[in-house]
C-alpha positions as CSV (number, residue, x, y, z in Angstrom):
1,M,-6.0,-6.5,31.3
2,F,-8.3,-7.3,28.6
3,H,-7.5,-11.5,28.6
4,Q,-8.7,-11.9,32.0
5,V,-12.1,-11.3,30.8
6,R,-13.6,-14.4,30.1
7,L,-16.2,-14.1,27.3
8,A,-19.9,-15.9,27.4
9,P,-20.9,-18.6,25.3
10,E,-23.7,-17.3,24.2
11,D,-21.5,-14.1,22.8
12,R,-18.5,-15.9,21.8
13,R,-19.7,-16.4,17.7
14,M,-20.3,-12.7,18.0
15,L,-16.4,-12.8,17.4
16,R,-15.1,-15.3,14.9
17,F,-12.2,-15.1,12.6
18,L,-10.5,-17.4,9.6
19,W,-7.2,-19.0,10.8
20,W,-5.1,-21.0,7.9
21,D,-4.0,-24.2,9.5
22,D,-0.7,-24.6,7.1
23,E,-0.7,-28.6,8.3
24,M,-4.3,-29.1,7.6
25,D,-3.9,-27.3,4.0
26,T,-7.4,-25.4,5.5
27,W,-8.8,-23.0,7.1
28,L,-10.1,-23.0,10.0
29,V,-13.1,-21.3,11.9
30,M,-12.1,-19.8,15.7
31,E,-13.4,-18.0,17.9
32,W,-12.1,-16.3,21.1
33,L,-12.9,-16.9,24.2
34,V,-11.7,-13.7,26.4
35,L,-11.8,-10.2,25.0
36,P,-10.1,-9.2,22.6
37,F,-8.0,-6.4,21.8
38,G,-9.6,-4.1,18.7
39,A,-12.8,-4.6,19.1
40,A,-15.2,-1.7,19.7
41,C,-17.1,-3.0,22.8
42,S,-13.5,-4.3,24.5
43,S,-12.9,-0.6,26.7
44,C,-16.2,-1.5,28.1
45,C,-16.9,-4.5,28.7
46,A,-13.2,-4.2,30.5
47,T,-14.3,-1.2,32.7
48,F,-18.0,-2.8,33.4
49,A,-15.7,-6.0,34.7
50,L,-13.3,-3.8,36.7
51,Q,-15.6,-2.3,38.5
52,K,-18.3,-5.0,39.1
53,V,-15.0,-6.4,41.2
54,A,-15.1,-3.4,43.0
55,N,-18.4,-3.4,43.9
56,D,-19.0,-7.4,44.7
57,R,-16.0,-6.8,47.6
58,K,-17.3,-3.4,48.8
59,D,-17.9,-4.7,52.3
60,R,-14.1,-5.6,52.6
61,Y,-12.7,-3.4,50.3
62,P,-15.0,0.1,50.4
63,I,-11.9,2.7,49.2
64,V,-11.3,0.4,46.2
65,K,-15.0,0.8,45.1
66,D,-14.8,4.5,45.3
67,T,-11.3,4.7,43.5
68,I,-12.1,2.4,40.5
69,E,-16.0,3.8,39.8
70,N,-13.8,7.4,39.9
71,E,-10.3,7.5,39.5
72,T,-9.7,5.2,37.3
73,Y,-9.9,4.7,33.4
74,V,-10.7,1.7,31.7
75,D,-6.4,0.2,33.5
76,N,-5.6,3.4,33.7
77,Q,-5.5,4.5,38.1
78,L,-4.5,8.7,38.5
79,A,-5.9,8.7,42.2
80,S,-4.7,11.1,45.3
81,R,-4.3,11.3,48.4
82,N,-3.5,13.7,51.2
83,T,-0.8,11.9,53.6
84,I,1.7,9.0,52.6
85,P,-0.4,6.3,54.8
86,K,-3.9,6.6,53.0
87,A,-1.9,6.4,49.5
88,K,0.2,3.4,51.3
89,E,-3.7,1.6,51.6
90,L,-4.6,2.9,48.8
91,V,-2.1,0.7,46.7
92,D,-2.2,-2.2,48.8
93,K,-6.1,-2.7,48.7
94,T,-6.4,-1.6,45.2
95,R,-4.1,-4.6,44.5
96,E,-5.1,-6.8,46.8
97,C,-8.9,-6.9,46.1
98,L,-8.4,-6.8,42.0
99,N,-5.6,-10.2,42.2
100,E,-8.8,-12.0,43.6
101,A,-10.3,-11.6,40.2
102,G,-7.2,-12.2,38.3
103,F,-6.4,-8.4,37.4
104,Q,-2.9,-7.9,39.0
105,M,-2.3,-3.5,38.6
106,V,1.6,-2.6,37.6
107,K,3.8,0.7,37.3
108,Y,3.0,2.0,40.2
109,A,5.0,5.6,40.1
110,S,4.3,7.9,43.4
111,S,5.8,11.6,44.2
112,H,6.9,10.3,47.1
113,R,8.4,7.2,47.1
114,D,7.3,5.9,50.5
115,V,4.1,5.0,48.8
116,V,5.5,2.6,46.3
117,E,9.3,1.5,47.9
118,H,7.3,-1.5,49.8
119,L,6.2,-3.1,46.3
120,P,8.0,-5.6,44.1
121,T,10.1,-4.0,41.7
122,D,8.1,-5.4,38.6
123,V,5.1,-3.9,40.1
124,Q,6.6,-0.1,40.0
125,S,7.2,2.2,37.3
126,G,10.9,2.3,36.1
127,H,10.8,5.2,33.9
128,Q,13.3,7.9,35.4
129,L,11.4,11.9,34.8
130,Q,12.8,15.1,35.1
131,S,10.4,18.0,34.6
132,L,10.6,20.7,31.7
133,S,11.8,23.3,33.7
134,L,15.0,21.6,34.0
135,S,17.8,22.3,31.1
136,Q,17.2,18.4,29.8
137,I,15.1,15.6,29.7
138,N,16.5,12.0,30.5
139,G,14.3,9.1,30.7
140,E,10.9,8.6,29.0
141,P,8.3,10.4,30.7
142,E,5.3,8.7,33.0
143,P,1.9,9.0,30.9
144,A,-1.2,10.3,32.5
145,L,-4.1,10.4,30.7
146,G,-3.3,12.0,28.0
147,L,-0.6,14.1,29.8
148,Y,2.8,13.8,31.0
149,W,3.4,13.8,34.6
150,D,7.1,14.4,36.7
151,C,6.7,12.5,39.6
152,H,10.1,14.4,40.8
153,S,8.1,17.5,40.6
154,D,4.7,16.0,40.7
155,E,3.8,18.7,37.6
156,L,1.5,17.7,34.7
157,Y,2.7,19.1,31.6
158,H,1.7,18.7,27.7
159,P,3.4,15.9,25.4
160,A,3.6,19.0,22.6
161,K,3.8,17.7,18.9
162,S,6.1,19.1,17.0
163,P,6.7,20.0,12.6
164,D,9.4,16.9,11.6
165,N,11.0,19.4,9.4
166,R,8.0,19.4,6.7
167,K,8.1,23.0,4.7
168,L,5.6,25.6,6.7
169,T,2.6,25.5,4.2
170,K,-1.2,26.1,5.4
171,R,-2.2,22.0,4.8
172,N,1.3,21.0,7.2
173,A,0.1,23.6,9.9
174,L,-3.2,22.1,10.4
175,R,-2.0,19.3,10.5
176,V,0.5,20.0,13.5
177,L,-2.3,21.6,14.9
178,A,-5.0,18.7,14.4
179,S,-2.8,16.6,16.1
180,Q,-2.3,18.2,19.4
181,F,-4.2,16.5,22.0
182,E,-5.8,18.8,25.2
183,P,-8.2,17.0,27.0
184,L,-7.6,20.2,30.1
185,R,-7.6,22.9,27.6
186,D,-4.7,24.4,28.7
187,I,-2.6,25.3,25.6
188,A,-5.9,26.4,24.2
189,P,-4.1,30.1,24.6
190,F,-1.7,28.7,21.6
191,T,-3.6,26.6,19.2
192,S,-6.3,29.7,19.5
193,R,-4.1,31.8,17.5
194,A,-2.8,29.2,15.4
195,K,-7.0,28.6,14.3
196,T,-7.2,32.8,14.3
197,I,-3.6,32.6,11.7
198,G,-5.1,29.5,9.4
199,H,-8.4,31.8,9.4
200,Q,-6.8,35.4,8.6
201,S,-4.8,33.3,5.6
202,S,-8.3,31.9,4.3
203,I,-9.7,35.4,4.1
204,G,-8.7,35.6,0.5
205,M,-10.6,32.8,-0.7
206,K,-14.1,34.1,-0.4
207,K,-14.7,34.3,-4.0
208,W,-13.8,29.9,-4.4
209,T,-16.2,29.1,-0.9
210,D,-19.0,31.7,-0.8
211,G,-19.7,31.7,-5.1
212,P,-20.9,34.6,-7.2
213,S,-23.1,37.5,-5.0
214,W,-26.3,36.2,-7.3
215,L,-26.3,33.7,-4.4
216,L,-27.6,35.2,-2.3
217,E,-30.3,36.5,-3.6
218,A,-33.7,34.8,-4.3
219,E,-33.9,31.3,-6.5
220,D,-36.6,32.4,-8.7
221,T,-33.8,35.0,-9.6
222,W,-31.3,32.9,-10.1
223,Q,-32.1,31.7,-14.0
224,S,-31.8,35.2,-15.4
225,H,-28.7,35.5,-13.8
226,S,-27.0,31.6,-15.6
227,A,-28.7,32.9,-18.9
228,S,-26.8,36.4,-18.4
229,V,-23.5,34.6,-17.8
230,L,-24.0,32.2,-20.7
231,A,-25.1,35.2,-22.6
232,R,-22.2,36.6,-22.3
233,T,-19.5,33.3,-22.8
234,R,-21.1,33.4,-26.0
235,V,-19.4,36.2,-26.9
236,S,-16.2,36.5,-29.3
237,S,-13.0,35.3,-27.2
238,L,-11.9,38.5,-27.3
239,N,-14.2,40.1,-25.5
240,S,-12.2,39.4,-22.0
241,S,-15.5,41.4,-19.7
242,V,-16.8,37.8,-18.7
243,D,-15.3,36.4,-15.2
244,T,-14.2,33.5,-15.3
245,N,-14.3,32.7,-11.6
246,E,-17.8,33.6,-11.9
247,I,-18.8,30.7,-14.9
248,K,-16.8,28.6,-13.0
249,S,-19.1,28.9,-9.7
250,L,-21.7,28.7,-11.8
251,F,-21.3,25.3,-13.3
252,C,-20.2,23.8,-10.1
253,G,-23.8,25.2,-8.6
254,V,-25.1,23.6,-12.1
255,T,-23.8,20.6,-11.8
256,L,-24.8,20.0,-7.6
257,A,-28.2,21.3,-8.2
258,T,-30.1,18.2,-8.9
259,P,-30.4,15.3,-7.1
260,V,-32.2,12.2,-7.4
261,Q,-36.0,12.9,-8.0
262,N,-35.2,15.7,-5.9
263,I,-34.8,13.5,-2.7
264,D,-32.6,15.2,-0.1
265,L,-29.7,12.5,0.3
266,E,-28.1,14.5,3.6
267,E,-32.0,13.7,4.9
268,F,-31.8,10.1,5.4
269,P,-29.7,8.4,7.9
270,T,-29.5,4.8,6.8
271,W,-28.8,3.3,3.5
272,P,-32.4,1.2,4.0
273,E,-34.2,4.5,4.5
274,L,-33.2,6.0,1.8
275,V,-33.6,3.3,-0.9
276,Q,-36.4,2.9,0.2
277,A,-37.9,6.7,-0.5
278,L,-36.5,7.0,-3.9
279,G,-38.0,3.4,-5.0
280,E,-41.6,4.7,-3.4
281,K,-41.0,7.8,-5.9
282,L,-40.2,5.2,-8.7
283,N,-43.0,2.9,-8.1
284,A,-45.6,5.8,-6.6
285,V,-49.5,4.2,-6.6
286,D,-52.2,6.7,-6.2
287,G,-54.4,6.0,-3.4
288,Q,-51.5,4.3,-1.7
289,D,-49.1,5.8,1.3
290,S,-46.4,3.4,1.0
291,V,-45.2,0.8,-1.7
292,V,-43.7,-2.7,-1.1
293,L,-40.8,-2.7,-3.4
294,T,-39.5,-6.2,-5.1
295,A,-36.5,-7.7,-5.2
296,E,-35.9,-5.8,-8.3
297,Q,-37.2,-2.4,-7.8
298,V,-34.9,-2.0,-4.6
299,C,-32.0,-3.0,-7.4
300,D,-33.3,-0.6,-9.7
301,A,-33.6,2.5,-6.6
302,E,-29.8,1.5,-6.0
303,Y,-28.8,1.7,-9.0
304,Q,-30.2,5.3,-9.5
305,L,-28.5,6.5,-6.3
306,L,-24.8,4.6,-7.4
307,Q,-25.1,6.4,-10.7
308,Q,-26.0,9.8,-8.9
309,A,-22.9,9.3,-6.8
310,Q,-20.6,8.4,-9.8
311,Q,-22.6,11.6,-12.5
312,E,-21.4,14.4,-9.4
313,S,-18.1,13.0,-8.9
314,F,-16.7,11.6,-12.7
315,K,-18.9,13.4,-14.8
316,E,-15.7,13.8,-16.8
317,E,-15.0,10.3,-16.9
318,I,-18.7,8.7,-17.9
319,A,-18.8,11.2,-21.0
320,T,-14.9,9.8,-21.9
321,L,-16.0,6.6,-21.5
322,K,-19.1,6.6,-23.3
323,T,-17.3,8.2,-26.7
324,Q,-14.8,5.2,-26.0
325,K,-11.8,6.9,-25.4
326,E,-9.5,6.9,-23.2
327,I,-9.7,9.0,-19.9
328,P,-7.8,12.1,-18.3
329,K,-4.5,11.6,-17.6
330,N,-4.6,13.4,-14.6
331,S,-7.7,11.5,-13.4
332,R,-8.5,10.1,-10.4
333,L,-9.4,6.5,-12.4
334,L,-6.9,6.3,-14.4
335,E,-4.7,3.2,-12.3
336,L,-8.6,1.1,-11.9
337,S,-8.1,0.5,-15.5
338,P,-12.0,2.0,-15.2
339,E,-15.1,0.5,-17.7
340,L,-18.4,1.8,-17.9
341,D,-20.9,-1.5,-17.5
342,E,-23.4,-1.1,-20.4
343,T,-26.1,-2.8,-18.0
344,T,-26.4,-0.7,-15.3
345,N,-24.3,2.1,-16.9
346,L,-21.7,2.8,-13.9
347,I,-18.3,3.1,-13.6
348,R,-16.5,-0.4,-12.7
349,V,-13.3,-1.5,-12.1
350,G,-11.5,-3.0,-15.2
351,G,-8.9,-5.5,-15.2
352,R,-8.2,-9.2,-16.9
353,L,-10.7,-11.0,-14.6
354,R,-13.8,-9.8,-17.1
355,K,-13.1,-13.3,-18.8
356,M,-13.7,-15.5,-15.6
357,D,-16.4,-17.9,-16.3
358,N,-16.7,-18.8,-12.8
359,K,-18.9,-17.0,-10.5
360,T,-17.9,-16.3,-6.9
361,S,-19.5,-14.5,-3.8
362,V,-17.0,-11.2,-4.7
363,E,-17.7,-8.6,-7.4
364,P,-14.6,-9.3,-9.9
365,H,-15.3,-5.3,-11.6
366,P,-16.3,-3.6,-7.8
367,I,-18.5,-0.2,-8.6
368,V,-16.2,2.8,-8.6
369,L,-17.3,5.2,-5.7
370,P,-15.6,8.6,-5.0
371,S,-14.7,8.5,-0.5
372,S,-16.7,11.8,0.7
373,H,-20.2,11.1,-1.0
374,P,-22.9,10.8,1.4
375,V,-24.5,7.4,-0.6
376,T,-20.8,6.4,-0.2
377,K,-20.9,7.8,4.1
378,L,-24.8,5.6,3.9
379,L,-23.3,3.0,2.7
380,I,-20.3,2.6,4.8
381,Q,-22.7,3.2,8.1
382,D,-24.2,0.2,6.8
383,A,-21.7,-1.8,6.5
384,D,-21.2,-1.0,9.6
385,N,-24.6,-2.4,10.8
386,H,-24.5,-5.6,9.6
387,F,-21.7,-5.8,12.2
388,S,-23.8,-4.4,15.0
389,H,-20.7,-2.3,15.3
390,Q,-18.5,-4.7,16.3
391,A,-16.2,-4.9,13.3
392,G,-12.9,-3.0,12.7
393,T,-11.5,-0.8,10.4
394,E,-10.0,-3.5,7.7
395,Q,-13.7,-6.1,8.1
396,V,-16.3,-3.1,7.3
397,F,-13.1,-1.9,4.6
398,A,-12.7,-5.9,3.3
399,Y,-16.9,-6.3,2.8
400,L,-17.5,-3.1,1.3
401,R,-15.0,-4.2,-0.9
402,R,-16.9,-7.6,-2.4
403,R,-19.2,-4.8,-4.1
404,F,-17.7,-1.3,-4.4
405,W,-13.9,0.6,-5.1
406,I,-14.4,3.4,-2.9
407,L,-11.6,6.1,-3.5
408,R,-9.2,6.3,-0.4
409,G,-11.6,3.8,0.7
410,R,-9.8,2.5,3.8
411,T,-9.0,6.5,4.7
412,S,-12.8,6.8,4.5
413,V,-14.1,3.9,6.5
414,K,-12.3,4.4,9.8
415,G,-13.2,8.2,9.3
416,I,-16.8,7.3,9.1
417,L,-16.4,4.4,12.2
418,R,-14.6,7.0,14.4
419,K,-17.2,9.4,14.3
């Protein structure tokens, strides 16, 4: 369906790609002439084209316009009529109208064989169905917008995904639960019970999720509580009165409580706005509400934000690299051969490329970033904005890899783009 929609000449440059020609031994810049699969805009553009075809012919095919606008999702049509003649008329008129524009409707199925038996064989659906109420299922199911449809009994049923013989753990149970697609909320009585069980199994972890009790008190009293706990840790190790969990919670809170220049990283929707706000704080001038930042000042603000992200996520690795020692064997950065850039005070990916003399547009030692930090999320969103939200996961990931090495980067990019 997508390839039946031609692109306007001025839009084709947005869908260019590189192609290696073996005969010419060079790269060629190619561009799509038709709507491709995989582009974020493809479904919307194809739906618009289909609706325009029906709207332009509404005088000759009035019933087609209604079914395309109200009973069709992209290239899937799910319609119902009271009588067999009305259903046959809908099928024939829809095919006739769309064929004029080059769209061919195929894989027709109906709960009444008379509706589709006059169609060519290659237009009819070849799936042989039996409902779940029978003892055995033969053939493949007929998909219908996320559900399965048994056209013999005219029943819709849910394609539940069962676990694949994995060990029953909380993680695997939640994975199976999250994979259930329920557009009609028809299996909510079952999924809600599973969610309740998962919630009940987490009640015993309240200490770790909520932290020490003094966090619920006024902030001006936190310092006294902290001093009390730290003082008790200096007592002889024979004194076991100190709550180890409380000490861990304390240091977790201390580590994450100092954002760059007291700026809330979650407050800014885009990376340029965050950089601008920090740059203005670092280069504030008395009597001026706004500051025009130079290129050096912008770089300095960016480096400070990247340093903060690494400090909050790789504190132990930074301390180890500063002393020129080997990082722990259980570190997430071990396979990257990390190095500490003394110029920017940032951890970079190591390797033999540091001996390379010629400069390229790709940073041979990208900056290492955590996957779920707010700074990383804003950088991914900024890369997506660079492509006007038209690029896929791989293209955005490759663009970011020129400067940054994001842990579990492809998964992080995919998650941000889906939102």
